[in-house]
N, C-alpha and C positions, 0 to 999 in steps of 0.2 A: 769320282769315277776313275778307273784305271787310265793310265797314260796311253792313249791310243796313238802309237807311232810318234810322229814329230809334232812338237809344240811350236807353232809359228813364232810365238812370243820369244821363246828361248833363242831360237835361231836368229830372229831379227835383232834382239838385244846384242847377241854375239856379233852379228853383222855390223851393228852400229859401231861398236868399239873397234873392230878391225878396220872398218872402212873410213872412219873419221880421219885417220892419219893419211889415207891415200887420196881421198877426194874432198876432204875439208868438211867442216861442220855444217855449213849452209847447204851444200849439195847433198850431204848424206841424208838429211831429213827428207828432201824431195824424192831422192832415189828410193828411200825406204817406203815412202807413201806409194810410189809406183809398184814396188814389189808386193806390198800389203794388198793392193787392189787385186793382184793376180794370184796371190798365194793360195795354193791348195796343198793338202797334205802330201800328195805324191807328185807335185808339179815337176819335180826334178826329173821325172821319168817322161815328161811330156814335152816334146819339142815345141808344139804350138804355144804353150804357155811361156816357155823360155823365149821364143821369138817375139811374143807380145811384149814381154818385159824389155827385151832388147830394143824393140822399136820405140817403146815409150821413153826409155832412157835416152835413146838417140835423139828423139824429138825434143826432150828437155834440154839437152846440151846444144842442139842445133839452134834453138831459140836463144840460148845463152851466149854461145860463142860464134854463131853465124858461119861455122865451117862444118860442112857435111862430113868431111873426112875426120876431123878432130872429134866430132860428136860420135861417129861410128866407132872410132878407136876406144874412146872412153867407155861406151856401152859394152863393147866386146870385153874389155878389161874387167868391168864390173860383173858381167854375167859369168865369165870364166871363174872369177874369184868366188862368186856366190855359189856356183856349182861345186867348187872344191870344198868350200866350207860346209855345205850341206852333206856332201859325201863323208867328210871327216866326222861330222856330227853324228851321222847315222852309224858309222863304224864304231864310234865311241859308245853309242847307245847299245848297239848289238853286243859289244864286248861286255858291257855291264850286265846284260841279260835282263829282260823285263820280268 
């Protein structure tokens, strides 16, 4: 079937490579699982989904490092990067033309 918009797998594979360097191999797996749970094709347009991702990632890091501030910072960094990557990905896809 034709490629309907964004393929989560492509984005998440891409995400894995880019994020491994930033947050480390162990965390990237957990974070990806969180994102997969919430992923919908047009999630990047939906703030509720982004804030759910943000909250879940904050929760993960809070358990891990016991610092609410550090956890929040990590989550913000990840969601910002994720957003940027998806935007870049969409732009690239649009330019190729489906």
